[in-house]
One Martini backbone bead per residue (centre of mass of N, CA, C, O) as a GRO file, in nm:
protein
   62
    1UNK     BB    1  21.944   2.854  18.381
    2UNK     BB    2  21.860   2.581  18.535
    3UNK     BB    3  21.729   2.320  18.648
    4UNK     BB    4  21.452   2.232  18.847
    5UNK     BB    5  21.487   1.914  18.793
    6UNK     BB    6  21.656   1.627  18.953
    7UNK     BB    7  21.809   1.313  18.937
    8UNK     BB    8  21.931   1.117  19.213
    9UNK     BB    9  22.178   0.872  19.249
   10UNK     BB   10  22.275   0.623  19.442
   11UNK     BB   11  22.561   0.508  19.504
   12UNK     BB   12  22.714   0.215  19.588
   13UNK     BB   13  22.913   0.383  19.815
   14UNK     BB   14  22.658   0.540  19.913
   15UNK     BB   15  22.466   0.719  20.114
   16UNK     BB   16  22.179   0.875  20.171
   17UNK     BB   17  22.297   1.118  20.323
   18UNK     BB   18  22.513   1.189  20.108
   19UNK     BB   19  22.312   1.251  19.881
   20UNK     BB   20  22.155   1.477  20.027
   21UNK     BB   21  22.405   1.660  20.060
   22UNK     BB   22  22.469   1.690  19.759
   23UNK     BB   23  22.206   1.832  19.693
   24UNK     BB   24  22.239   2.079  19.880
   25UNK     BB   25  22.510   2.181  19.750
   26UNK     BB   26  22.348   2.213  19.456
   27UNK     BB   27  22.044   2.336  19.534
   28UNK     BB   28  21.866   2.087  19.641
   29UNK     BB   29  21.549   1.930  19.710
   30UNK     BB   30  21.364   1.678  19.827
   31UNK     BB   31  21.041   1.539  19.658
   32UNK     BB   32  21.142   1.241  19.577
   33UNK     BB   33  21.102   0.873  19.538
   34UNK     BB   34  21.281   0.585  19.395
   35UNK     BB   35  21.255   0.227  19.339
   36UNK     BB   36  21.478  -0.040  19.210
   37UNK     BB   37  21.554  -0.340  19.112
   38UNK     BB   38  21.858  -0.533  19.077
   39UNK     BB   39  21.945  -0.773  18.839
   40UNK     BB   40  22.092  -1.111  18.806
   41UNK     BB   41  22.210  -1.369  18.617
   42UNK     BB   42  22.181  -1.705  18.767
   43UNK     BB   43  22.134  -1.995  18.632
   44UNK     BB   44  21.875  -1.857  18.477
   45UNK     BB   45  21.828  -1.663  18.728
   46UNK     BB   46  21.691  -1.408  18.894
   47UNK     BB   47  21.897  -1.193  19.104
   48UNK     BB   48  21.919  -0.993  19.358
   49UNK     BB   49  22.154  -0.728  19.423
   50UNK     BB   50  22.003  -0.436  19.434
   51UNK     BB   51  21.902  -0.104  19.513
   52UNK     BB   52  21.762   0.155  19.337
   53UNK     BB   53  21.808   0.497  19.433
   54UNK     BB   54  21.600   0.792  19.394
   55UNK     BB   55  21.606   1.153  19.380
   56UNK     BB   56  21.403   1.431  19.366
   57UNK     BB   57  21.510   1.752  19.265
   58UNK     BB   58  21.452   2.083  19.379
   59UNK     BB   59  21.502   2.394  19.322
   60UNK     BB   60  21.624   2.646  19.516
   61UNK     BB   61  21.490   2.939  19.592
   62UNK     BB   62  21.644   3.285  19.637
   0.00000   0.00000   0.00000
């Protein structure tokens, strides 16, 4: 038996819809979401680069 919950991170070149479809194909449904900014230091200052988005997937019982 596999894990009941798994965190899926949206890849840099992936859309949110593509990530949700990947979850469905692996037998998980989204039950949570978290976002976190990704920063990069430029000239000694933190500059936002992109947003890391993750979905919490719950195993679909069949």
